[in-house]
C-alpha positions in Angstrom: -13.9 -37.5 -1.4 -10.6 -38.6 -0.7 -9.4 -42.1 -1.3 -9.3 -45.2 1.3 -8.1 -48.7 1.1 -11.1 -50.7 0.2 -10.9 -54.7 -0.1 -11.0 -56.7 -3.0 -14.4 -57.7 -4.4 -14.3 -60.9 -5.4 -11.6 -63.7 -4.5 -9.1 -64.6 -6.9 -9.3 -68.5 -8.1 -6.1 -69.1 -9.3 -4.4 -72.6 -10.5 -3.5 -75.0 -7.6 -0.4 -76.5 -7.8 0.7 -79.7 -6.1 4.0 -81.0 -4.5 4.7 -84.2 -3.2 7.9 -85.5 -1.2 9.4 -88.9 -2.1 12.2 -89.3 -0.1 12.5 -92.1 2.8 13.6 -90.0 5.7 10.5 -88.2 7.7 10.8 -87.8 11.6 12.8 -85.7 13.7 13.1 -82.5 15.6 12.6 -78.9 14.2 15.6 -78.1 12.7 17.5 -75.4 10.4 20.5 -76.2 7.9 22.5 -77.7 11.2 22.5 -79.1 14.5 23.3 -75.8 16.0 20.0 -75.1 15.3 18.2 -78.0 16.6 16.0 -77.1 19.2 14.2 -79.6 21.9 10.7 -79.0 21.1 9.2 -82.0 20.2 9.1 -83.0 23.9 6.1 -81.0 24.2 2.5 -82.5 24.5 -0.2 -80.8 22.7 -2.8 -80.6 25.5 -6.0 -80.2 23.4 -8.9 -78.6 25.2 -12.5 -76.9 24.4 -12.3 -74.0 21.5 -13.6 -70.6 23.1 -15.5 -70.2 19.1 -15.7 -72.4 16.3 -17.0 -75.7 15.2 -18.5 -78.1 18.1 -16.2 -80.8 17.6 -13.2 -78.9 17.2 -10.2 -79.0 19.8 -7.6 -76.1 20.8 -3.8 -76.0 22.1 -1.3 -74.0 22.7 2.5 -75.0 22.1 6.0 -72.7 22.7 8.6 -72.3 19.9 11.7 -70.4 19.9 11.6 -66.7 19.4 14.6 -66.8 17.5 16.2 -70.1 16.1 19.4 -69.0 16.3 19.1 -68.8 19.8 17.1 -72.2 20.5 17.8 -72.0 24.3 16.1 -68.4 24.2 13.3 -66.8 24.8 10.0 -68.9 23.7 6.9 -67.6 22.0 3.2 -69.1 22.2 1.6 -70.8 19.1 -2.0 -71.3 19.1 -3.4 -74.1 17.0 -6.9 -75.5 16.3 -7.8 -79.1 15.4 -10.7 -80.3 14.0 -10.8 -84.4 14.3 -11.2 -86.6 11.1 -14.9 -88.0 10.4 -13.9 -91.5 9.8 -12.3 -94.5 11.4 -9.2 -94.8 9.1 -7.3 -91.8 10.1 -4.0 -91.1 7.7 -2.8 -87.9 9.5 -3.2 -84.4 9.2 -3.8 -81.6 7.2 -2.4 -78.3 8.1 -4.2 -75.5 6.3 -3.5 -71.7 6.1 -5.8 -69.3 4.0 -3.0 -66.6 3.1 -2.7 -63.1 4.4 0.1 -62.6 5.2 -1.5 -63.0 9.0 -4.8 -65.0 8.1 -5.9 -66.8 10.9 -5.3 -70.6 10.2 -6.6 -71.5 13.4 -10.2 -69.7 12.1 -9.5 -71.5 9.1 -10.1 -74.8 10.4 -14.3 -73.4 10.9 -14.5 -73.3 7.1 -13.2 -77.1 6.5 -16.7 -78.2 5.9 -16.5 -75.7 2.8 -13.0 -75.8 1.8 -12.0 -79.6 2.5 -14.0 -82.6 0.8 -15.8 -85.0 2.8 -13.6 -87.8 1.4 -10.5 -86.0 2.6 -12.1 -84.9 6.2 -12.8 -88.8 6.8 -9.2 -89.4 6.6 -7.5 -86.3 7.9 -7.6 -84.0 10.9 -7.9 -80.7 9.9 -5.3 -78.2 12.0 -4.5 -74.6 11.8 -2.5 -72.1 13.9 -1.7 -68.3 14.1 1.6 -67.4 12.6 3.5 -66.1 15.0 2.9 -62.1 15.7 -0.5 -62.4 15.4 -4.4 -63.6 16.2 -4.2 -65.8 19.5 -0.3 -67.2 19.2 1.8 -64.2 20.4 0.9 -60.9 19.0 3.1 -58.2 17.4 1.0 -55.2 18.6 1.7 -51.7 16.4 -1.0 -49.5 17.2 -4.1 -49.4 19.9 -6.9 -49.5 18.2 -7.6 -45.9 18.2 -4.2 -46.0 16.2 -5.4 -48.7 13.7 -8.8 -47.2 12.8 -6.6 -43.8 12.2 -3.9 -45.7 9.9 -7.0 -47.5 7.9 -9.2 -44.7 7.8 -6.1 -42.0 6.6 -7.9 -40.2 3.8 -4.9 -39.7 1.3 -6.7 -37.6 -1.0 -4.8 -34.4 -2.9 -7.2 -32.3 -3.3 -7.8 -32.4 -7.2 -10.4 -34.8 -7.1 -8.3 -38.0 -7.0 -10.2 -41.2 -6.1 -7.8 -44.1 -6.6 -4.5 -44.6 -5.1 -2.7 -44.5 -9.0 -3.7 -41.1 -9.3 -2.6 -39.2 -6.3 0.3 -36.4 -6.9 3.9 -36.7 -4.8 1.8 -34.9 -1.5 -0.3 -38.1 -1.2 2.5 -40.6 -1.9 4.3 -39.0 0.6 1.9 -39.0 3.3 1.2 -43.0 2.1 5.1 -43.4 2.8 5.4 -41.8 6.1 2.4 -43.0 7.6 4.0 -46.9 6.8 7.2 -45.6 8.2 5.4 -44.6 11.6 3.5 -47.6 11.3 7.0 -49.8 11.2 8.4 -48.0 13.5 5.8 -48.6 16.1 5.9 -52.4 15.6 9.7 -51.9 16.6 9.4 -49.9 19.2 6.9 -51.9 20.9 8.6 -55.4 20.6 12.0 -55.0 18.6 12.7 -58.4 18.8 9.1 -60.3 17.7 9.2 -57.9 14.6 12.7 -59.1 13.7 11.2 -62.3 14.0 8.1 -62.7 12.3 8.8 -64.1 8.7 7.7 -66.6 6.6 10.7 -69.2 7.1 10.3 -69.0 11.1 6.7 -69.5 10.2 7.8 -72.5 8.3 9.9 -73.8 11.0 7.0 -73.4 13.7 4.7 -75.3 11.1 7.7 -78.3 11.6 7.6 -78.1 15.2 3.8 -78.8 14.9 4.2 -81.6 12.7 6.0 -83.4 15.0 3.8 -82.7 17.9 1.0 -84.0 15.6 3.0 -87.3 15.3 3.3 -86.9 11.4 6.0 -88.4 9.6 5.6 -86.0 6.8 3.6 -82.9 6.1 0.4 -82.7 4.3 -0.3 -79.1 3.9 -3.0 -76.8 2.0 -2.1 -72.9 1.6 -3.6 -70.3 -0.5 -2.4 -67.0 -1.7 0.4 -65.9 0.8 -0.2 -69.6 2.2 1.5 -71.1 -0.9 4.4 -68.9 0.5 4.8 -71.0 3.5 4.6 -74.3 1.8 7.2 -73.3 -0.7 9.6 -72.5 2.3 9.0 -75.4 4.0 9.9 -77.6 1.4 13.2 -75.6 0.3 13.7 -76.0 4.5 12.6 -79.5 4.7 11.9 -81.4 1.4 12.9 -84.9 3.4 9.8 -84.2 5.4 6.9 -83.2 2.6 4.3 -85.6 1.9 2.0 -83.7 0.0 1.7 -79.9 -0.7 -1.3 -78.2 -2.2 -0.4 -74.7 -3.1 -3.7 -73.1 -4.3 -3.5 -69.5 -6.0 0.4 -69.6 -5.8 2.4 -66.5 -5.0 5.7 -66.2 -6.9 8.4 -65.6 -4.4 10.7 -64.1 -6.8 8.8 -61.1 -7.4 8.9 -57.6 -5.4 6.0 -56.7 -3.6 5.0 -53.8 -6.1 5.1 -56.8 -8.9 2.9 -59.1 -6.8 0.2 -56.4 -6.2 -0.2 -55.7 -9.5 -0.1 -59.3 -10.4 -2.7 -59.5 -8.1 -5.1 -56.4 -8.8 -4.9 -58.1 -12.4 -6.5 -61.4 -11.0 -9.1 -59.6 -8.7 -10.0 -57.5 -12.0 -10.5 -61.0 -14.2 -12.3 -62.7 -11.5 -14.9 -59.3 -11.3 -15.6 -59.1 -14.3 -16.0 -62.6 -15.0 -18.4 -62.9 -12.0 -20.1 -60.3 -13.5 -20.5 -61.5 -17.0 -22.0 -64.5 -15.2 -24.6 -62.1 -13.3 -25.9 -60.5 -16.2 -27.0 -64.2 -17.7 -29.3 -64.3 -14.9 -32.5 -63.1 -14.8 -33.0 -61.9 -11.4 -29.1 -60.2 -11.6 -29.3 -57.0 -9.3 -26.3 -55.4 -11.7 -28.6 -54.9 -15.0 -30.8 -56.6 -17.1 -29.6 -59.2 -19.6 -28.1 -57.2 -22.7 -26.0 -55.3 -19.9 -22.4 -54.9 -20.7 -20.1 -56.3 -18.2 -18.8 -52.4 -17.6 -22.4 -51.5 -17.2 -22.5 -54.2 -14.3 -19.4 -52.7 -12.6 -20.1 -49.7 -12.7 -23.6 -50.5 -11.2 -21.7 -52.0 -8.3 -19.3 -49.3 -8.3 -22.4 -46.9 -7.5 -23.2 -49.2 -5.0 -20.6 -49.2 -3.0 -19.5 -45.7 -3.4 -23.5 -45.4 -2.3 -23.0 -47.3 0.9 -19.3 -45.6 1.6 -21.3 -42.1 1.7 -24.6 -43.4 3.8 -24.1 -47.0 5.2 -27.4 -48.6 5.2 -29.2 -49.0 8.5 -29.4 -52.9 10.1 -32.2 -54.0 12.0 -32.7 -57.3 14.2 -34.0 -60.2 11.9 -37.1 -60.2 14.3 -38.0 -57.0 13.4 -41.5 -56.8 11.7 -42.1 -55.9 8.0 -41.1 -52.9 6.6 -41.4 -50.8 3.4 -38.9 -48.3 1.5 -36.9 -47.8 -1.6 -34.6 -50.2 -2.8 -30.7 -48.7 -2.9 -29.5 -46.9 -6.0 -27.4 -49.6 -7.3 -30.5 -51.8 -8.3 -31.4 -49.6 -10.9 -30.9 -50.9 -14.5 -29.2 -49.1 -15.8 -27.7 -47.9 -12.6 -28.8 -44.5 -12.6 -26.8 -41.5 -11.3 -26.9 -37.9 -11.0 -27.1 -37.1 -14.5 -29.7 -39.8 -15.6 -32.9 -40.7 -14.9 -33.9 -44.4 -13.7 -36.2 -46.4 -16.4 -35.9 -49.5 -14.2 -36.0 -50.6 -10.8 -35.2 -53.7 -9.1 -37.9 -55.2 -7.0 -37.1 -57.3 -4.1 -39.2 -59.8 -2.3 -38.4 -61.8 0.7 -36.5 -64.6 -1.0 -35.2 -63.0 -4.5 -34.7 -60.4 -6.9 -36.8 -59.4 -9.9 -36.1 -56.9 -12.3 -39.5 -54.9 -13.3 -40.1 -51.4 -15.2 -42.5 -49.2 -13.9 -44.0 -46.0 -15.5 -43.4 -44.2 -12.2 -40.0 -45.2 -11.5 -37.0 -42.7 -10.9 -33.6 -42.8 -9.5 -32.9 -40.1 -7.6 -28.8 -39.6 -6.2 -29.3 -42.4 -3.3 -32.0 -44.1 -3.8 -34.1 -46.1 -6.4 -37.7 -44.9 -6.1 -40.6 -46.3 -8.4 -44.2 -47.3 -8.1 -45.0 -49.3 -5.1 -43.0 -50.5 -2.0 -40.6 -53.7 -1.1 -42.0 -55.5 1.9 -39.3 -57.4 3.8 -38.0 -58.5 7.4 -34.4 -57.0 6.8 -32.6 -54.1 5.1 -32.6 -54.8 1.2 -29.4 -56.2 0.2 -27.9 -57.9 -3.1 -27.7 -61.7 -3.6 -24.6 -63.3 -2.5 -22.6 -64.8 -5.1 -23.2 -68.6 -5.6 
């Protein structure tokens, strides 16, 4: 089977950096390095209204910014913003948030505020997020249609030699990746060359300063994760006198090139994944193996589960469907069964939890873990969510 991109298996939890601004001058119009780039955008008013989706108390609005800050009187684009009002009466100001990406939706990230922002902070701050220029509900940069995106993301880069990892691809596979990437960029440039050339991090930081002014905050209070830390660092570099506090979680080193960042990030993902598996294996109901299993065995069980799901996606059914019986998936075998080994234990699932049970008749096939008895359930068996 050829290589396809697959999302990270675990979130990287990196250190948190707190930066505070301590100068006296705060407010003002969004500007660059001089008066020639100053733009009269703070005269806008945010017309807050009901959101199409999200938390019941959230409010949504749209504001305009220059497409090119070097031409402040030129074309404008729209930035979509969402606000979750503070829960307390003594409001300090706004907490702007961004989840990273690049291109992640700060607009949608506001809906996660109950889980990402403490109750004490929510009592004092409106939580505000926006979709950066070029993505989401803001003026988007559209490069390919839906079918083109599916083809791009689903491209099989296998070289015919059994390579199942991008690191193992030969010259032909690497050349195909480069050609497809170039074609993607060329499609972006062809569809909207002006917007493509004005969607950098520095532009997003300027947009955020416009939003700060429209919110009525003299200084910026900001929470950014992953790539969102780069936005915060750019803001501090451009507008140091307008910083109240920046929380940069999982900071990206702006001095690193993309290859170095990717290697650094992959190393972090691997560390986090192995830590997760190690902790799981200490639990009596860990679906990745029994106590005494090694971390490598647990990771292998997870790999087997993902490979099986890729080959044969699990069927789904409405939550109201009747009780059903069936085999547990292959990954539930402990140790994980493969096409070369028979199973020795199966994880049997009740509607509320997993438990490991050794059964004399238990055996693993290529894709299923079969054993004595059945597994009653009101939904398709699946692993526990990480806690």
